[in-house]
N, C-alpha and C positions, 0 to 999 in steps of 0.2 A: 213407153215400154216395148221391147222388141218382142216378136213371137217368133220362135225358130222352128223352122219345118225340121222333122226328124229324118237325117240320112239313113239310108238303108244298107250302106256298104261302107267298108273303110278303104282308104287310099292303097293302091298297089296290091301286092300279092302276100303282104304280111299276115292277114287274116287267116291264111291258111296254114300258118304255122302250128305245129302240134304243141299241146302245153308241156309235153316231155322235153321237147327241145328247148323251150324257154327255161324250163327249171334246170335242165343239164347246163346250159349256158350261165344261169346265176350262180349255180354251184362252181363252175369252172372259174368265174370271175369273182368268186369269194364274196358274192352279194346276196345270198340266199338267207343267211341269217338276219342282216338287216331288213329285208322285206318281211321276213316272219315276224320280227320284233314290231314292225309297224301294224301288222295285222293284229298282233296281241294288244298293242296300245290302244287300237281302234275298239276292239272289244271291251276292254277296261273302261274307256271313255263312255261308251254307249251305256254300259251298265250303271256306272256311277252317276250319269246325267239322269238316266230314267228313274234312278232312285231319289233323286233330289228334284224331280219335276222339270228339269231343264230341257227345252227343246228349241229348235230353229224353225222360224216361220218361212213359208215360200218368199214373202216380201223381202226378208233379210237376205235370202239366197239371191234374188233378183236384184238387189241393190249392190251385193258384192260382185255379182257377174257384170253389172254395168261398169263398176269400178276397174274390173280386170280388162274389160274391152277398151276402156278409156285410155288406161295405161299403155295397152299395146296397140292403140290407134286402129281398133277394128270399128269402123264408123258404120259400117252396113252389116245387117244380119248376115247377109251371104259372105262378108268377108270372115266374120266368126264361124260359119260353117267350114270355109276353107281351110281356116286354121285348126279347128277340130279334127277335120279328116287328116289333116298332116300330121297330127299328134295320135292318129289312131283312137280317137276318143268321140263317143257319141255325146249329143247334149245332155241326155239323162244321166251318163257318167259323170260329165263334167260338173253337173249341178249336185250331184251326190257328192262329189270330192269337195265342192265348196260348202255344201251342208256339214260335212264332217270336220273341216277346218273351223268352221264358225262354232260349232259344237264344243270343240276342244277349247276354243278361246273363251267361251262362255262358261265352261266347266272351271277352267283355271282362275278366271276371275272370281266366281263363286266361291271357290275353295280357299284363295289366297290373297284376295285384294285387302283384307282387313290385317293380314300379316306382314304387309309391306313396310310400314312405318317401323314396326318393332325390329324388323330383320335388318332394314337399313341403319337404325341406330346402332345395333349391335356390330355391324361389319362396315360401316361407312369408311373407315380407313382403308379397307380394300378397294374401294371405289375411287379413292383419290389418284391423281394422274399426276406426272412430273413430264415437263418439257426438257427433255434431256439430250445433251450432246456428250460423246466420248471419243476418247483416242485409245486404240489398243495397239501395242507395240510388243514384240517378242522378248524383250530383254529389259530387266529392271533398271539397269544402269542409263539406257535409253530413255526410259519413262521419267527418271529422275532429272536427266539432263534437260528434256523437253519441259517438264514442270518448271524448273528453274528460269528457262529462257522465257516462258511466259510470266512468270512472277515479275522478271526483270523487264518485261515489256519489250523484248529484243524479237519476239515473234507473237501473233494472236493465237489463240486456241484455234481457231478455225483455219488459219494457215497451217498450223501444225499438222491439224488432222489431215488437211489435203495432202500434206506432203509424206506423213509417216504412217499412217494408220495401215494395218495389214489387210484390211478389208477394201477392195476396189471401189465398190459401190458407196461405201460409207466416206471414202475419200472424196468422191464426187459431191457428196452432201456435206463435206466439210465438218463430219463428225455427227450430224443430226441424226438422232435415233427416232425422234418422234414424241407424241404424248403418250406415255406408257404408264399403265396401272401397276400398282405395288406387285401384283401377283405375277406380273411377266418377268420380274427380276428374281434373281437367285436371292434368298433371304439374307445371306451376308451383305450383298451388294444393295439390296432395298434398304436395309437398316442404315447403311452410310448415305445412300442417296436422298432418302427422305428426312434425313436428320441434318443434311448439309445447308449451307448458307446459299441464297440465291446469288447467282453471277460470280461465283468464287470457285476457282479450280480447286480440286483435292484429288488425292491419290498419291502414288500408284497403289491399285489394290490388285492383287493376284488372283486369277481364276484359271481354269483350265484352258482358256483362250490365250491367255497372255497377261500382260499388265496394263492396267486401265487407268487412264486420267478422265476424270469427269467434269462436266460443267452443267449445273442446273439453271435453266434459262428462268423457269418459273414453276409454281405449283398451282395445280388446278384442283381445288377442294370440291368434293362431290357434294352435289345437291340433288334432291329428289324430285327430279323433272319427269313428266310423262313419260318420256322414253327409259329413263332409269326405272320407273315404277314397273313398266310392262318388262323390263329385262329381268327384275327380280321375280315377277309373277312366273315368267318362262322359266327361269331356273328352278323355282320351288316345284312348279308343276312337273317339270321333267324329273326331278328326284322322286317325287311322288308317284309318277307314272312307273318309273323303273321299279320302286318297291312293290307297288300293287301287281305289276306283271309278274315278278318273281313269286309273289304270294300265290297268284293264280296258277303259274306253272308248277308250284310245289304242291298244291291241293290235286291238280291233275295226276300228278306222279303218283300220289298217294292212293288215289281212287282206282 
């Protein structure tokens, strides 16, 4: 376990900046609202955690600090102090930030860990993904001609994408769009894509971008992995935070 001496100053002259200057800059950069929102979130989290008897121990903070040091390759205590000074943060402030993040994570798990399976069962189709290729061209007739050429094996889908797609980057990728979740596609496109046969070209479908030909390489059906579980907890927790924050602000306005 490392013991960090407490630095008594911040690097450079930034510490002499007036709070008014910082607030003015946050306003000018349109960042003040998001900062204020985070302050309100923290108040909500601290209040809810206290009501439920949830707390973070010094040992948990120390363990997380060591994890951060390891990821950043801060092998010595002096390396950590230099990094903190560069960030204009004291050790106490750093540890307080770690404690706040751990508290939020503990509260989120307490509130929603038992809700994950039910939520996943109700929305699992939203988590399905598709390995998708597409060709987008400006004219319907061109899309139909390309479709027939592919069907007759005069050209492959990938060659056609490389030659004809209106998007330069997608041409370089030979039409590859990636592993896409259902929600990332427009509803009318998603319905066709997720109802398509694997490795069979279909289209053209018209959108505001042009005329699309699609090729589904494969479907990846969602599983409730630890990563997916955490993703769902984070989503539910964020929605809860927003609701609780709005309620807090409303009550403050009424009083």
